[in-house]
N, CA, C and O atoms as a printed pandas DataFrame, in Angstrom:
     atom_number atom_name residue_name chain_id  residue_number  x_coord  y_coord  z_coord
0              1         N          MET        A               1  127.296   53.068  120.487
1              2        CA          MET        A               1  128.043   53.077  119.250
2              3         C          MET        A               1  129.160   52.050  119.365
3              4         O          MET        A               1  129.669   51.773  120.451
4              5         N          ARG        A               2  129.526   51.491  118.212
5              6        CA          ARG        A               2  130.644   50.556  118.212
6              7         C          ARG        A               2  131.441   50.687  116.929
7              8         O          ARG        A               2  130.932   51.153  115.909
8              9         N          ARG        A               3  132.692   50.273  116.992
9             10        CA          ARG        A               3  133.593   50.339  115.836
10            11         C          ARG        A               3  133.464   49.067  115.023
11            12         O          ARG        A               3  133.358   47.976  115.585
12            13         N          ARG        A               4  133.473   49.197  113.710
13            14        CA          ARG        A               4  133.546   48.029  112.829
14            15         C          ARG        A               4  134.965   47.488  112.843
15            16         O          ARG        A               4  135.923   48.246  112.992
16            17         N          GLU        A               5  135.095   46.200  112.691
17            18        CA          GLU        A               5  136.413   45.578  112.702
18            19         C          GLU        A               5  137.102   45.629  111.337
19            20         O          GLU        A               5  138.312   45.416  111.256
20            21         N          GLU        A               6  136.357   45.907  110.267
21            22        CA          GLU        A               6  136.925   45.930  108.916
22            23         C          GLU        A               6  137.927   47.078  108.771
23            24         O          GLU        A               6  137.685   48.189  109.244
24            25         N          LEU        A               7  139.038   46.799  108.120
25            26        CA          LEU        A               7  140.017   47.841  107.841
26            27         C          LEU        A               7  139.534   48.722  106.699
27            28         O          LEU        A               7  138.878   48.244  105.774
28            29         N          VAL        A               8  139.856   50.000  106.763
29            30        CA          VAL        A               8  139.470   50.961  105.729
30            31         C          VAL        A               8  140.714   51.314  104.916
31            32         O          VAL        A               8  141.744   51.695  105.472
32            33         N          ARG        A               9  140.605   51.182  103.610
33            34        CA          ARG        A               9  141.725   51.441  102.705
34            35         C          ARG        A               9  141.824   52.916  102.321
35            36         O          ARG        A               9  142.915   53.486  102.314
36            37         N          CYS        A              10  140.696   53.525  102.004
37            38        CA          CYS        A              10  140.665   54.928  101.599
38            39         C          CYS        A              10  139.240   55.452  101.771
39            40         O          CYS        A              10  138.316   54.684  102.039
40            41         N          HIS        A              11  139.072   56.747  101.618
41            42        CA          HIS        A              11  137.745   57.360  101.659
42            43         C          HIS        A              11  137.479   57.943  100.287
43            44         O          HIS        A              11  138.097   58.934   99.897
44            45         N          GLY        A              12  136.573   57.342   99.563
45            46        CA          GLY        A              12  136.358   57.687   98.168
46            47         C          GLY        A              12  137.048   56.653   97.307
47            48         O          GLY        A              12  137.704   55.750   97.827
48            49         N          ASN        A              13  136.912   56.769   96.009
49            50        CA          ASN        A              13  137.396   55.721   95.117
50            51         C          ASN        A              13  138.688   56.119   94.418
51            52         O          ASN        A              13  138.653   56.845   93.424
52            53         N          PHE        A              14  139.830   55.655   94.923
53            54        CA          PHE        A              14  141.117   55.866   94.262
54            55         C          PHE        A              14  141.182   55.127   92.933
55            56         O          PHE        A              14  141.760   55.621   91.964
56            57         N          ASP        A              15  140.584   53.936   92.894
57            58        CA          ASP        A              15  140.704   53.059   91.732
58            59         C          ASP        A              15  140.003   53.583   90.483
59            60         O          ASP        A              15  140.284   53.121   89.377
60            61         N          ALA        A              16  139.102   54.534   90.648
61            62        CA          ALA        A              16  138.354   55.051   89.502
62            63         C          ALA        A              16  139.234   55.930   88.607
63            64         O          ALA        A              16  138.873   56.213   87.464
64            65         N          GLY        A              17  140.372   56.354   89.122
65            66        CA          GLY        A              17  141.285   57.172   88.331
66            67         C          GLY        A              17  140.925   58.643   88.292
67            68         O          GLY        A              17  141.522   59.405   87.531
68            69         N          TRP        A              18  139.960   59.056   89.098
69            70        CA          TRP        A              18  139.541   60.456   89.091
70            71         C          TRP        A              18  140.291   61.269   90.136
71            72         O          TRP        A              18  140.174   62.494   90.173
72            73         N          GLY        A              19  141.069   60.587   90.992
73            74        CA          GLY        A              19  141.772   61.285   92.063
74            75         C          GLY        A              19  140.840   61.792   93.132
75            76         O          GLY        A              19  141.145   62.782   93.797
76            77         N          THR        A              20  139.697   61.129   93.315
77            78        CA          THR        A              20  138.709   61.610   94.275
78            79         C          THR        A              20  138.840   60.980   95.643
79            80         O          THR        A              20  138.153   61.399   96.574
80            81         N          GLY        A              21  139.708   59.980   95.797
81            82        CA          GLY        A              21  139.834   59.310   97.085
82            83         C          GLY        A              21  140.765   60.044   98.030
83            84         O          GLY        A              21  141.667   60.760   97.595
84            85         N          GLU        A              22  140.546   59.867   99.307
85            86        CA          GLU        A              22  141.415   60.423  100.337
86            87         C          GLU        A              22  142.100   59.277  101.066
87            88         O          GLU        A              22  141.460   58.279  101.397
88            89         N          TRP        A              23  143.381   59.411  101.316
89            90        CA          TRP        A              23  144.118   58.421  102.078
90            91         C          TRP        A              23  143.587   58.412  103.500
91            92         O          TRP        A              23  143.218   59.457  104.036
92            93         N          VAL        A              24  143.548   57.220  104.118
93            94        CA          VAL        A              24  143.030   57.066  105.472
94            95         C          VAL        A              24  144.151   56.541  106.364
95            96         O          VAL        A              24  144.823   55.571  106.013
96            97         N          TYR        A              25  144.353   57.173  107.505
97            98        CA          TYR        A              25  145.364   56.707  108.452
98            99         C          TYR        A              25  145.036   55.293  108.913
99           100         O          TYR        A              25  143.870   54.976  109.148
100          101         N          PRO        A              26  146.044   54.441  109.045
101          102        CA          PRO        A              26  145.812   53.080  109.540
102          103         C          PRO        A              26  145.117   53.104  110.904
103          104         O          PRO        A              26  145.473   53.887  111.785
104          105         N          GLY        A              27  144.145   52.255  111.054
105          106        CA          GLY        A              27  143.416   52.176  112.315
106          107         C          GLY        A              27  142.097   52.917  112.317
107          108         O          GLY        A              27  141.250   52.660  113.173
108          109         N          ARG        A              28  141.899   53.845  111.364
109          110        CA          ARG        A              28  140.593   54.517  111.290
110          111         C          ARG        A              28  139.571   53.526  110.784
111          112         O          ARG        A              28  139.877   52.686  109.937
112          113         N          THR        A              29  138.387   53.616  111.288
113          114        CA          THR        A              29  137.352   52.653  110.929
114          115         C          THR        A              29  135.992   53.340  110.883
115          116         O          THR        A              29  135.880   54.550  111.084
116          117         N          VAL        A              30  134.968   52.545  110.616
117          118        CA          VAL        A              30  133.593   53.029  110.567
118          119         C          VAL        A              30  132.968   52.841  111.950
119          120         O          VAL        A              30  133.170   51.814  112.597
120          121         N          ILE        A              31  132.219   53.827  112.385
121          122        CA          ILE        A              31  131.484   53.743  113.646
122          123         C          ILE        A              31  130.036   53.405  113.310
123          124         O          ILE        A              31  129.410   54.068  112.482
124          125         N          GLU        A              32  129.512   52.375  113.956
125          126        CA          GLU        A              32  128.107   52.009  113.782
126          127         C          GLU        A              32  127.296   52.695  114.873
127          128         O          GLU        A              32  127.573   52.548  116.063
128          129         N          VAL        A              33  126.284   53.451  114.440
129          130        CA          VAL        A              33  125.422   54.199  115.344
130          131         C          VAL        A              33  124.115   53.425  115.478
131          132         O          VAL        A              33  123.493   53.110  114.463
132          133         N          PRO        A              34  123.678   53.109  116.697
133          134        CA          PRO        A              34  122.439   52.345  116.889
134          135         C          PRO        A              34  121.247   52.998  116.198
135          136         O          PRO        A              34  121.017   54.198  116.344
136          137         N          GLY        A              35  120.497   52.206  115.450
137          138        CA          GLY        A              35  119.302   52.699  114.776
138          139         C          GLY        A              35  119.570   53.492  113.511
139          140         O          GLY        A              35  118.644   54.077  112.947
140          141         N          TRP        A              36  120.801   53.527  113.054
141          142        CA          TRP        A              36  121.160   54.318  111.875
142          143         C          TRP        A              36  121.855   53.432  110.855
143          144         O          TRP        A              36  122.747   52.661  111.208
144          145         N          THR        A              37  121.457   53.534  109.602
145          146        CA          THR        A              37  122.126   52.824  108.517
146          147         C          THR        A              37  122.770   53.859  107.614
147          148         O          THR        A              37  122.100   54.765  107.119
148          149         N          TRP        A              38  124.065   53.723  107.402
149          150        CA          TRP        A              38  124.772   54.674  106.543
150          151         C          TRP        A              38  124.330   54.496  105.097
151          152         O          TRP        A              38  124.074   53.372  104.664
152          153         N          ALA        A              39  124.237   55.575  104.356
153          154        CA          ALA        A              39  123.801   55.547  102.954
154          155         C          ALA        A              39  124.777   54.780  102.072
155          156         O          ALA        A              39  124.372   54.188  101.072
156          157         N          VAL        A              40  126.057   54.783  102.429
157          158        CA          VAL        A              40  127.105   54.088  101.672
158          159         C          VAL        A              40  127.694   53.019  102.599
159          160         O          VAL        A              40  128.084   53.315  103.729
160          161         N          ALA        A              41  127.754   51.784  102.118
161          162        CA          ALA        A              41  128.164   50.662  102.962
162          163         C          ALA        A              41  129.641   50.683  103.338
163          164         O          ALA        A              41  130.001   50.248  104.432
164          165         N          ARG        A              42  130.500   51.181  102.454
165          166        CA          ARG        A              42  131.951   51.161  102.700
166          167         C          ARG        A              42  132.563   52.517  102.374
167          168         O          ARG        A              42  132.175   53.140  101.385
168          169         N          PRO        A              43  133.509   52.990  103.179
169          170        CA          PRO        A              43  134.165   54.268  102.886
170          171         C          PRO        A              43  134.828   54.295  101.508
171          172         O          PRO        A              43  134.895   55.348  100.875
172          173         N          GLU        A              44  135.315   53.153  101.044
173          174        CA          GLU        A              44  135.961   53.094   99.727
174          175         C          GLU        A              44  135.002   53.442   98.586
175          176         O          GLU        A              44  135.440   53.850   97.511
176          177         N          ASP        A              45  133.704   53.281   98.817
177          178        CA          ASP        A              45  132.684   53.576   97.802
178          179         C          ASP        A              45  132.001   54.921   98.021
179          180         O          ASP        A              45  131.081   55.270   97.281
180          181         N          CYS        A              46  132.430   55.675   99.015
181          182        CA          CYS        A              46  131.759   56.920   99.378
182          183         C          CYS        A              46  132.061   58.030   98.369
183          184         O          CYS        A              46  133.228   58.318   98.101
184          185         N          PRO        A              47  131.024   58.654   97.807
185          186        CA          PRO        A              47  131.239   59.756   96.866
186          187         C          PRO        A              47  131.438   61.095   97.568
187          188         O          PRO        A              47  131.648   62.113   96.910
188          189         N          ASP        A              48  131.374   61.102   98.885
189          190        CA          ASP        A              48  131.389   62.341   99.653
190          191         C          ASP        A              48  132.809   62.802   99.957
191          192         O          ASP        A              48  133.248   62.764  101.106
192          193         N          VAL        A              49  133.521   63.234   98.930
193          194        CA          VAL        A              49  134.875   63.760   99.096
194          195         C          VAL        A              49  134.899   65.131   98.431
195          196         O          VAL        A              49  134.628   65.173   97.231
196          197         N          PRO        A              50  135.193   66.251   99.075
197          198        CA          PRO        A              50  135.574   66.329  100.471
198          199         C          PRO        A              50  134.428   65.941  101.407
199          200         O          PRO        A              50  133.251   66.011  101.054
200          201         N          VAL        A              51  134.809   65.541  102.576
201          202        CA          VAL        A              51  133.897   64.928  103.540
202          203         C          VAL        A              51  132.908   65.935  104.120
203          204         O          VAL        A              51  133.278   67.055  104.471
204          205         N          THR        A              52  131.654   65.519  104.214
205          206        CA          THR        A              52  130.657   66.259  104.972
206          207         C          THR        A              52  130.606   65.586  106.324
207          208         O          THR        A              52  130.069   64.486  106.455
208          209         N          ARG        A              53  131.155   66.232  107.323
209          210        CA          ARG        A              53  131.298   65.600  108.633
210          211         C          ARG        A              53  130.198   66.038  109.582
211          212         O          ARG        A              53  129.668   67.144  109.479
212          213         N          CYS        A              54  129.864   65.143  110.518
213          214        CA          CYS        A              54  128.826   65.417  111.508
214          215         C          CYS        A              54  129.321   64.940  112.868
215          216         O          CYS        A              54  129.930   63.875  112.969
216          217         N          TRP        A              55  129.066   65.717  113.905
217          218        CA          TRP        A              55  129.414   65.327  115.272
218          219         C          TRP        A              55  128.289   64.504  115.876
219          220         O          TRP        A              55  127.112   64.761  115.623
220          221         N          TYR        A              56  128.664   63.505  116.683
221          222        CA          TYR        A              56  127.704   62.654  117.383
222          223         C          TYR        A              56  128.103   62.574  118.854
223          224         O          TYR        A              56  129.284   62.654  119.191
224          225         N          ASP        A              57  127.096   62.415  119.735
225          226        CA          ASP        A              57  127.395   62.231  121.152
226          227         C          ASP        A              57  127.487   60.738  121.474
227          228         O          ASP        A              57  127.320   59.903  120.586
228          229         N          ARG        A              58  127.750   60.400  122.732
229          230        CA          ARG        A              58  127.975   58.999  123.094
230          231         C          ARG        A              58  126.750   58.112  122.916
231          232         O          ARG        A              58  126.897   56.896  122.791
232          233         N          GLU        A              59  125.549   58.678  122.899
233          234        CA          GLU        A              59  124.336   57.895  122.680
234          235         C          GLU        A              59  124.022   57.710  121.198
235          236         O          GLU        A              59  123.085   56.991  120.851
236          237         N          GLY        A              60  124.790   58.346  120.328
237          238        CA          GLY        A              60  124.567   58.224  118.898
238          239         C          GLY        A              60  123.664   59.293  118.318
239          240         O          GLY        A              60  123.197   59.159  117.187
240          241         N          TYR        A              61  123.409   60.358  119.075
241          242        CA          TYR        A              61  122.592   61.456  118.560
242          243         C          TYR        A              61  123.456   62.410  117.759
243          244         O          TYR        A              61  124.553   62.784  118.173
244          245         N          ARG        A              62  122.937   62.795  116.602
245          246        CA          ARG        A              62  123.641   63.754  115.748
246          247         C          ARG        A              62  123.528   65.145  116.348
247          248         O          ARG        A              62  122.450   65.548  116.785
248          249         N          LEU        A              63  124.635   65.883  116.374
249          250        CA          LEU        A              63  124.668   67.229  116.942
250          251         C          LEU        A              63  124.889   68.233  115.817
251          252         O          LEU        A              63  126.032   68.523  115.462
252          253         N          PRO        A              64  123.804   68.765  115.252
253          254        CA          PRO        A              64  123.948   69.669  114.110
254          255         C          PRO        A              64  124.564   71.014  114.475
255          256         O          PRO        A              64  125.112   71.695  113.609
256          257         N          ASN        A              65  124.482   71.403  115.733
257          258        CA          ASN        A              65  124.955   72.708  116.152
258          259         C          ASN        A              65  125.881   72.520  117.345
259          260         O          ASN        A              65  125.439   72.046  118.391
260          261         N          LEU        A              66  127.150   72.880  117.214
261          262        CA          LEU        A              66  128.090   72.688  118.312
262          263         C          LEU        A              66  128.228   73.918  119.214
263          264         O          LEU        A              66  129.207   74.044  119.950
264          265         N          LEU        A              67  127.271   74.802  119.157
265          266        CA          LEU        A              67  127.294   75.968  120.036
266          267         C          LEU        A              67  126.641   75.617  121.369
267          268         O          LEU        A              67  125.778   74.741  121.426
268          269         N          GLY        A              68  127.040   76.281  122.419
269          270        CA          GLY        A              68  126.429   76.096  123.731
270          271         C          GLY        A              68  126.695   74.724  124.320
271          272         O          GLY        A              68  127.820   74.227  124.269
272          273         N          SER        A              69  125.658   74.112  124.882
273          274        CA          SER        A              69  125.815   72.847  125.607
274          275         C          SER        A              69  126.178   71.679  124.691
275          276         O          SER        A              69  126.780   70.712  125.157
276          277         N          ASN        A              70  125.833   71.740  123.409
277          278        CA          ASN        A              70  126.162   70.643  122.498
278          279         C          ASN        A              70  127.665   70.453  122.330
279          280         O          ASN        A              70  128.107   69.334  122.071
280          281         N          ALA        A              71  128.454   71.497  122.468
281          282        CA          ALA        A              71  129.892   71.389  122.276
282          283         C          ALA        A              71  130.512   70.430  123.287
283          284         O          ALA        A              71  131.456   69.714  122.955
284          285         N          ARG        A              72  130.005   70.403  124.495
285          286        CA          ARG        A              72  130.544   69.500  125.522
286          287         C          ARG        A              72  130.135   68.059  125.273
287          288         O          ARG        A              72  130.827   67.143  125.715
288          289         N          ARG        A              73  129.034   67.837  124.581
289          290        CA          ARG        A              73  128.530   66.485  124.350
290          291         C          ARG        A              73  129.187   65.808  123.159
291          292         O          ARG        A              73  129.124   64.584  123.050
292          293         N          ALA        A              74  129.811   66.556  122.267
293          294        CA          ALA        A              74  130.383   65.979  121.046
294          295         C          ALA        A              74  131.452   64.947  121.389
295          296         O          ALA        A              74  132.335   65.205  122.207
296          297         N          LEU        A              75  131.366   63.776  120.758
297          298        CA          LEU        A              75  132.295   62.695  121.047
298          299         C          LEU        A              75  133.077   62.259  119.809
299          300         O          LEU        A              75  134.302   62.148  119.857
300          301         N          VAL        A              76  132.372   62.010  118.697
301          302        CA          VAL        A              76  133.045   61.559  117.476
302          303         C          VAL        A              76  132.577   62.379  116.279
303          304         O          VAL        A              76  131.426   62.810  116.205
304          305         N          LEU        A              77  133.492   62.577  115.357
305          306        CA          LEU        A              77  133.219   63.275  114.103
306          307         C          LEU        A              77  133.203   62.217  113.010
307          308         O          LEU        A              77  134.217   61.566  112.759
308          309         N          LEU        A              78  132.052   62.041  112.354
309          310        CA          LEU        A              78  131.872   60.975  111.372
310          311         C          LEU        A              78  131.479   61.526  110.016
311          312         O          LEU        A              78  130.838   62.573  109.925
312          313         N          CYS        A              79  131.870   60.807  108.947
313          314        CA          CYS        A              79  131.385   61.134  107.606
314          315         C          CYS        A              79  129.879   60.929  107.601
315          316         O          CYS        A              79  129.389   59.911  108.090
316          317         N          GLY        A              80  129.153   61.869  107.061
317          318        CA          GLY        A              80  127.701   61.804  107.055
318          319         C          GLY        A              80  127.111   60.764  106.115
319          320         O          GLY        A              80  125.923   60.459  106.214
320          321         N          LEU        A              81  127.908   60.213  105.207
321          322        CA          LEU        A              81  127.389   59.194  104.278
322          323         C          LEU        A              81  127.816   57.772  104.607
323          324         O          LEU        A              81  127.037   56.833  104.442
324          325         N          CYS        A              82  129.060   57.608  105.074
325          326        CA          CYS        A              82  129.555   56.238  105.285
326          327         C          CYS        A              82  129.913   55.921  106.735
327          328         O          CYS        A              82  130.111   54.751  107.065
328          329         N          GLY        A              83  130.002   56.919  107.609
329          330        CA          GLY        A              83  130.307   56.681  109.010
330          331         C          GLY        A              83  131.776   56.567  109.344
331          332         O          GLY        A              83  132.124   56.147  110.448
332          333         N          LEU        A              84  132.656   56.935  108.407
333          334        CA          LEU        A              84  134.093   56.884  108.676
334          335         C          LEU        A              84  134.427   57.800  109.843
335          336         O          LEU        A              84  134.000   58.954  109.868
336          337         N          ASP        A              85  135.191   57.292  110.813
337          338        CA          ASP        A              85  135.597   58.084  111.969
338          339         C          ASP        A              85  136.634   59.111  111.519
339          340         O          ASP        A              85  137.738   58.747  111.115
340          341         N          CYS        A              86  136.282   60.377  111.589
341          342        CA          CYS        A              86  137.165   61.474  111.169
342          343         C          CYS        A              86  137.671   62.257  112.371
343          344         O          CYS        A              86  138.236   63.339  112.212
344          345         N          THR        A              87  137.476   61.727  113.565
345          346        CA          THR        A              87  137.863   62.417  114.796
346          347         C          THR        A              87  139.366   62.547  114.871
347          348         O          THR        A              87  139.890   63.101  115.837
């Protein structure tokens, strides 16, 4: 996995006037997972607010269940549509 260098302004669309965007702390970015393409290219365009988050391990495998041994493997918490790092 690797971090994108692009800065993220918000999660969701503030500019639409619907109040659906979430402010993003400076430095948060999108994580690129090998072999995976996010459904939404940029967090600013993501309709997934509130966020549907998913845990991933260091190899980029999605961990749907954090019970048992999976809890120790969890590394990053990402938006399931755009890949915004929510950790």
